[in-house]
N, C-alpha and C positions, 0 to 999 in steps of 0.2 A: 504494500500500500504506500502511496506517495503522500507524504505530509509536506505541505507548503508553509513557509513562514508567513507572518502577516505582511511583510514587505513584498514577498513573492506574489501573494494574492492581490495586493495593491497594484503591482506592476501588470498583472494579468487583466485586472479591471480597467486600468488606465489604457492599455493597448486595445482592448476590445471597444471601449468607448471612443477612443480617438479614431480607430479604423471605421467604425460606424459613422461618425460625424464627417470624416473625410469622404467616404463613399457617398453619403447624402449630398454633401457640398458639390462634389464633382458631378454627380448625377443631375443635379439642378442645372448644371452648365452643359449637359449633354455629353459628358465624358464618361465612357464606360470602363475606365481603368480601375483596377482593384489594387490599391496600395497595400503593401505588406507592412504591418506594424508588429514588431517583435518586442516582447517584454524582456527586461533584464534588470539586474541589480547593479548599480554603478559601484566603483571602488569606495565611495563614501557610504555605501549601504542604503542608498536611496532608490526607490522604484523609478525606473527609467524606461524609455522605448527607443528603438531604432526604426526608422522609416525608410522603405524602399519603394520607388514608384518609377513608371516610365517617364520619358521626356514630355509627352503630351500632358500628363497629370501635373508634372512639376512646373511646366510653363503656365498652365492654367492657374496654379496656385500663385505664381509670381505675379501674373496679371491681377489676380484677386487682391493680393497684398498691395499692389500699386493703386488699385481702385480705392481700397480702404484708406491708404495714406493720403490720397488726393481728395477723398471725400466725395467721389463721384462714381458713376457707373459708365462713364464715357468709353471705357475700354472693354466693356463686357462683351461686345460683339466683334472685338478685334480678332483677326485671324492669327493664331499663334503657332499652329502646327499643321502641316509641315512648313518650315520656313520657306519664304519665297527665294527662288534661286536668282 
């Protein structure tokens, strides 16, 4: 039987919640990518996650961060992938 520490359970919940939120956010933007969110415990003993995603999802997130920073949705329909040649 596998016994998890409180921190390990926290990392699993964190990863599951973040994965769900990211998939929902990407889905609202028409991006079918499924990011991989892996839980782990960092050297300081804190619950942490590693995120892996394809370029399309990463670029969509970059555009989303820029929208939030600028306080507008002007970039929402911008073509981000594939890059224009």
